[in-house]
VOGU-3710 file (C-alpha; in Angstrom, 3 decimals, decimal comma):
1> mdrltfrfgl> 98,318/-73,643/45,169  95,671/-72,085/42,769  94,499/-73,519/39,453  96,462/-71,265/37,306  99,865/-72,282/39,162  98,921/-75,931/39,030  98,095/-75,810/35,292  101,317/-73,968/34,577  103,472/-76,542/36,510  101,802/-79,389/34,913
11> vlvilvgvtt> 102,486/-78,064/31,478  106,095/-77,372/32,313  106,621/-80,841/33,419  105,136/-82,236/30,284  107,306/-79,801/28,394  110,404/-80,961/30,074  109,599/-84,666/29,470  108,855/-83,861/25,791  112,051/-82,055/25,382  114,026/-84,924/26,923
21> lvvaqwgsai> 112,628/-87,314/24,536  113,099/-85,109/21,600  116,758/-84,666/22,472  117,209/-88,210/22,946  115,550/-89,069/19,724  116,612/-86,305/17,261  119,616/-84,578/18,887  119,976/-81,591/21,218  119,462/-78,907/18,567  116,078/-80,072/17,491
31> glavggvaas> 115,082/-80,684/21,080  115,975/-77,136/22,150  114,116/-75,746/19,346  110,991/-77,747/19,955  111,330/-76,774/23,816  111,616/-73,092/22,957  108,347/-73,230/20,712  106,518/-74,854/23,470  107,704/-72,367/26,307  106,670/-69,506/24,033
41> aiavlasrrl> 103,056/-71,084/23,555  102,807/-71,663/27,242  103,875/-68,034/28,251  101,362/-66,717/25,389  98,571/-68,744/27,127  99,643/-67,862/30,727  99,794/-64,111/29,819  96,203/-64,305/28,293  94,930/-65,981/31,278  96,473/-63,470/33,614
51> raridelqqa> 95,391/-60,524/31,600  91,866/-61,824/31,807  92,020/-62,150/35,610  93,366/-58,465/35,811  90,264/-57,464/33,527  87,917/-59,058/35,959  89,771/-57,379/39,124  89,532/-54,056/37,209  85,721/-54,519/36,336  84,925/-55,655/39,788
61> lvapvtgrag> 86,586/-52,564/41,365  84,754/-49,961/39,212  81,428/-51,677/39,048  79,744/-49,597/41,589  80,395/-46,371/39,709  79,643/-47,739/36,384  76,272/-48,893/37,209  77,114/-52,785/37,391  76,443/-52,840/41,122  75,985/-56,659/41,355
71> rrlgwtrpsa> 79,277/-57,485/39,716  81,459/-59,721/41,902  84,470/-61,962/41,520  83,629/-65,764/41,686  86,913/-66,986/42,618  86,331/-69,388/45,397  89,176/-72,087/45,328  91,314/-71,383/48,260  94,473/-69,554/46,943  96,169/-66,006/47,110
81> vaelantvne> 94,115/-65,148/43,983  90,988/-66,019/45,949  91,892/-63,952/48,835  92,571/-60,979/46,550  88,948/-61,551/45,097  87,456/-61,441/48,426  89,199/-58,138/49,313  88,028/-56,580/46,006  84,550/-57,857/46,427  84,298/-56,365/50,038
91> aaqhtqsqld> 85,869/-53,153/48,727  83,047/-52,963/45,932  80,316/-53,701/48,505  81,594/-50,901/50,650  81,872/-48,530/47,721  78,258/-49,521/46,678  77,007/-49,101/50,226  78,531/-45,481/50,370  77,089/-44,729/46,928  73,617/-46,038/47,826
101> aasaeqerlr> 73,555/-43,680/50,942  74,876/-40,635/49,046  72,221/-41,221/46,411  69,445/-41,599/49,187  70,674/-38,388/50,973  70,464/-36,558/47,643  66,896/-37,692/46,964  66,006/-36,597/50,329  67,486/-33,062/49,838  65,777/-32,859/46,442
111> avlngmvegv> 62,667/-33,711/47,993  62,877/-31,129/50,678  63,883/-28,436/48,189  61,402/-29,008/45,867  58,632/-29,144/48,728  59,689/-25,770/50,051  57,342/-22,774/49,531  60,575/-20,763/49,275  62,724/-20,593/46,116  66,478/-21,691/46,891
121> lvldrdgttl> 69,379/-20,825/44,526  72,805/-22,254/45,301  75,956/-20,770/43,453  79,547/-21,898/43,510  82,566/-19,911/44,366  82,627/-18,743/40,835  79,217/-17,394/41,029  77,603/-20,123/38,597  74,556/-21,964/39,334  74,746/-25,411/41,217
131> lanrrlrelf> 71,043/-25,894/42,123  67,752/-23,998/41,625  64,588/-25,779/43,339  61,138/-25,863/41,515  59,812/-23,010/43,457  62,616/-20,749/42,283  62,191/-21,796/38,679  58,121/-21,028/39,139  58,783/-17,372/40,680  61,085/-16,481/37,862
141> dawgnvegrt> 59,911/-18,718/34,983  63,474/-20,190/34,625  63,273/-23,728/33,163  65,573/-26,163/31,607  68,963/-27,022/32,659  70,282/-24,541/35,248  73,737/-25,822/36,102  76,561/-23,748/35,131  74,286/-20,711/34,289  74,871/-17,300/35,833
151> plelirrpei> 72,003/-15,796/37,986  71,632/-13,119/35,313  71,003/-15,722/32,602  68,863/-17,673/34,931  66,655/-15,021/36,577  67,269/-12,125/34,301  66,911/-9,492/37,197  69,926/-6,998/37,357  69,122/-5,902/40,925  69,487/-9,747/41,973
161> dealsrvsrk> 72,541/-10,154/40,296  74,243/-7,053/41,908  72,893/-8,217/45,254  74,566/-11,492/44,862  77,647/-9,735/43,922  77,552/-8,002/47,179  77,367/-11,308/48,907  80,438/-12,700/47,263  82,213/-9,692/49,018  81,136/-11,413/52,295
171> epvsieiala> 78,235/-9,080/52,709  74,952/-10,656/53,611  72,041/-9,314/51,687  68,377/-9,013/52,308  66,203/-6,991/49,840  62,782/-6,927/48,510  62,110/-7,048/44,653  59,024/-6,052/42,975  58,438/-8,651/40,020  55,336/-6,788/38,841
181> adrhvemhav> 53,113/-4,086/40,149  51,191/-6,663/42,501  54,030/-9,091/42,920  56,891/-8,813/45,597  59,717/-11,311/46,511  62,078/-10,927/49,533  65,553/-12,449/49,121  68,139/-13,290/51,714  71,619/-14,430/50,753  74,721/-15,457/52,582
191> lfpdegrllg> 77,932/-17,257/51,707  78,189/-20,807/53,183  81,653/-21,887/54,442  83,120/-25,279/55,032  85,722/-25,495/57,650  87,035/-22,083/57,025  86,671/-22,382/53,139  84,120/-20,406/51,215  82,225/-22,689/48,910  79,577/-20,439/47,282
201> tvavfhdvte> 76,424/-18,604/48,086  72,911/-19,499/49,061  70,020/-17,299/48,293  66,482/-17,902/49,655  63,495/-16,069/47,760  60,139/-15,822/49,800  56,954/-14,711/47,977  55,509/-11,828/50,215  52,771/-10,662/47,700  50,055/-11,954/50,119
211> irrlegmrrd> 51,655/-10,227/53,255  51,932/-6,990/51,294  48,280/-7,283/50,065  47,174/-7,924/53,800  49,272/-4,856/55,023  47,664/-2,630/52,438  44,169/-4,058/53,267  44,888/-3,372/56,952  46,122/0,222/56,218  43,078/0,913/54,049
221> fvanvshelr> 40,796/-0,547/56,753  42,309/1,724/59,576  41,894/4,753/57,046  38,423/3,859/56,215  37,298/3,168/59,643  38,783/6,477/60,863  37,190/8,355/58,049  33,626/6,616/58,732  34,072/7,546/62,363  35,075/11,048/61,863
231> tplaairgfa> 31,927/12,374/60,266  29,391/11,186/62,676  31,620/12,090/65,647  32,118/15,507/64,281  28,628/16,207/63,787  27,720/14,837/67,154  30,416/16,995/68,784  29,440/20,021/66,733  25,794/20,037/67,578  26,422/19,147/71,294
241> etllgsdvgt> 28,732/22,035/71,791  25,933/24,195/70,079  23,450/23,037/72,502  25,527/23,682/75,394  27,051/27,006/74,443  24,064/28,758/73,267  20,202/29,437/74,167  18,352/27,797/71,240  14,582/27,557/70,716  12,741/24,377/71,254
251> eqrdqqlgvi> 12,241/23,669/67,482  16,094/24,311/66,657  16,951/22,178/69,785  14,869/19,264/68,654  16,303/19,611/65,082  19,773/19,341/66,426  18,973/16,556/68,768  17,617/14,684/65,891  20,951/14,969/63,849  22,805/13,927/66,898
261> lrhserlsal> 20,485/10,859/67,467  20,856/10,013/63,516  24,601/10,111/63,663  24,878/8,006/66,959  22,752/5,389/65,411  24,938/5,405/62,466  27,878/4,950/64,732  26,155/2,073/66,573  25,208/0,376/63,155  28,958/0,800/61,942
271> iedllelsri> 30,362/-0,667/65,231  27,911/-3,638/65,064  28,644/-4,320/61,433  32,345/-4,231/62,209  32,110/-6,516/65,189  29,850/-8,871/63,099  32,522/-8,910/60,208  35,444/-9,414/62,608  33,407/-12,471/64,137  32,770/-14,016/60,758
281> eghrtplelq> 36,369/-13,696/59,477  37,813/-14,952/62,820  35,266/-17,822/62,738  34,078/-17,035/66,220  30,642/-17,368/65,083  29,819/-21,119/64,864  27,661/-22,081/61,818  25,478/-24,862/62,201  24,660/-26,151/58,485  21,184/-27,876/58,326
291> pvdvaalcrn> 18,273/-28,147/55,807  16,750/-24,668/55,781  13,411/-23,556/54,390  14,758/-20,433/52,658  11,218/-19,681/51,072  9,617/-19,257/54,678  12,704/-16,844/55,653  12,048/-14,765/52,507  8,345/-14,345/53,335  9,362/-13,333/57,078
301> alrdlqprfd> 12,060/-10,930/55,794  9,579/-9,340/53,295  6,941/-8,894/55,974  9,376/-7,463/58,348  10,326/-4,927/55,833  6,908/-4,216/54,426  6,767/-0,757/56,196  9,798/0,312/54,306  8,572/-0,830/51,116  5,197/1,161/51,726
311> erqitnqlev> 7,105/4,054/52,575  9,158/4,186/49,453  6,156/2,944/47,386  8,142/0,012/46,231  6,498/-3,344/45,264  8,112/-6,576/46,124  7,264/-10,170/44,780  8,583/-13,655/45,860  8,899/-16,234/43,245  9,511/-19,734/44,364
321> gttlqasadr> 10,544/-22,186/41,573  11,575/-25,187/43,965  10,392/-27,036/46,882  13,996/-28,004/47,985  15,876/-26,790/50,769  19,455/-25,264/51,083  22,015/-26,552/53,407  22,969/-23,508/55,381  23,025/-21,826/58,804  19,632/-20,338/59,453
331> rsieqvllnl> 20,621/-17,211/61,216  23,370/-16,503/58,408  20,610/-16,838/55,848  18,514/-14,461/57,623  21,331/-11,891/57,721  22,097/-12,343/54,148  18,625/-11,909/53,081  17,962/-8,903/55,110  21,328/-7,211/53,992  20,390/-7,925/50,366
341> ldnalkytel> 16,832/-6,614/50,647  18,061/-3,331/52,739  20,607/-2,761/49,940  18,074/-2,996/47,285  15,702/-0,641/49,184  18,316/1,969/49,467  19,155/2,187/45,837  15,834/1,747/44,327  13,807/4,754/43,497  10,295/5,515/44,432
351> ggeivvtlqd> 7,836/3,407/42,700  10,464/0,795/41,828  10,296/-2,989/42,212  12,266/-5,694/44,162  11,741/-9,408/43,016  13,291/-12,384/45,206  13,593/-15,532/43,149  14,352/-19,043/44,663  15,304/-21,699/42,168  17,464/-25,028/42,299
361> epgrfrieva> 20,259/-25,836/39,989  22,339/-29,053/39,605  23,492/-29,643/43,176  22,956/-25,923/44,135  20,220/-23,701/45,704  19,988/-20,192/44,189  18,734/-17,108/45,708  18,351/-14,006/43,534  17,444/-10,416/44,881  16,756/-8,149/41,674
371> dtgigipead> 15,939/-4,450/41,961  15,031/-1,859/39,350  17,353/0,704/41,060  20,132/2,969/40,099  22,479/0,274/39,093  26,263/-0,124/39,337  28,775/0,890/36,732  30,492/-1,955/35,052  33,953/-0,529/36,267  32,870/-0,858/39,940
381> lgriferfyr> 31,236/-4,465/39,936  34,643/-6,111/40,682  35,024/-4,155/43,867  31,508/-3,828/45,593  32,239/-6,755/47,980  35,189/-4,747/49,443  34,671/-3,184/52,814  33,633/0,548/52,756  34,035/0,623/48,958  31,808/3,068/47,360
391> vekartrdhg> 30,649/3,531/43,901  30,325/7,391/44,348  31,683/9,242/47,173  29,185/9,668/50,333  26,751/7,507/48,193  26,402/4,818/50,921  26,509/7,423/53,885  23,891/9,422/52,282  21,422/6,361/52,063  22,400/5,492/55,738
401> gtglglsivk> 24,492/2,481/54,977  27,863/1,569/56,676  29,442/0,089/53,629  29,841/-3,302/55,155  26,645/-4,981/54,053  27,783/-6,763/51,039  31,077/-7,620/52,474  29,418/-9,319/55,279  27,022/-11,127/52,883  30,126/-12,406/50,922
411> hlvqamrgev> 31,873/-13,687/54,061  28,780/-15,545/55,445  27,916/-17,206/52,004  31,660/-18,284/51,669  31,466/-19,633/55,177  28,409/-21,808/54,267  30,328/-23,192/51,208  28,433/-21,039/48,786  29,182/-18,196/46,194  27,870/-14,895/45,485
421> fvesregegt> 27,727/-13,044/42,174  26,447/-9,589/40,859  25,075/-8,510/37,754  24,131/-4,748/37,164  23,542/-2,069/34,548  23,852/1,459/35,480  20,288/3,021/35,481  18,554/-0,284/34,939  19,103/-2,200/38,122  21,120/-4,869/39,893
431> tvsvrlpled> 20,797/-8,672/40,609  22,645/-10,292/43,451  22,634/-14,103/43,121  23,551/-16,399/45,978  24,402/-20,065/45,322  24,437/-22,542/48,254  24,805/-26,309/48,476  21,370/-28,137/47,855  19,777/-30,500/50,250  16,881/-32,561/48,956
441> fg> 14,578/-33,108/51,655  11,288/-32,653/49,764
//
């Protein structure tokens, strides 16, 4: 017997006793009246108590879904009501466990989706948005609340909306969209069924801008290499056929052999530069970063190139404003210096000047190679480190270069954790600056 039943029985016994005494004292009518009032009062009290218990039951049952996960019934006295309370508590605990598991799974899914490099868009069967991850919002600049919006409202791209409409007709779609002149996105979209029922559409967007850029670079590289090889090969073949097919004098033969030799040397230089660039880009040339006396390397490079300076009547000067050393790879620094000086010699007119300056900056070692040459137009400054890029047609070829020197410089400097910059004014000269990490061993 629970507490509520016991109390109700006790009150009923008291009521019967009181009614009996009243009937004996004042008569049956008054006794019955008193008994009726008392019974009504007891009924009201009992109903209120019962209603309170029902409310507690209801609150305990809905507690897991209303955010009051810890609410439980505390009816512990052995009774039928206590057994009901235990059952409700167990049901509430089970429901809370399921809700916690679902919430954890949802958080894991959200973390996975937001960590993806692809944009993900999920639509319901009516074509409205259920989910859009962070990457999709970044790709299409779609922010704010996305649920319930159509793809056209969210992404504002008619071609994507039309493709998703095709998917709703059970046609998997794979298309590429140009978001801008230099931005490309691939979209793959399919329906996702569940036990034969079609629930909606999932679309995945992959940014292929870098892939398309590399494909373009590869096409340009093949075209440029083919063009660079065609000219010397054609010259070598033409003069070789002339020598084989006709009887020419010694002077003319020597002249033609000289052309063949010059073009073969150009081919050899081009192939060596291509192989070197391939080794650098493929990280197949191990770099040993160590303190390097750049001033000593500059003096050696200027001494080795002195005959070319004398031939073109170009003066050179080395200005050393630091006793510090750079953190670099010795062989790579030598190659950078020789390429920069070679480039400056090619494009500096007779009687010009080349100045090499070494200076330390906060945390950096700066190498500057400045010439008084023909300079570079401002429109071309941003592209001179590209492979085979020429400011003017045949300009590099006429000066005997391969068009790869500055590209090799850029890749070597970056491999040594440095930076390279160029400043130039057409007709006045060019300054190339290399900044490398500084090592203070002075």
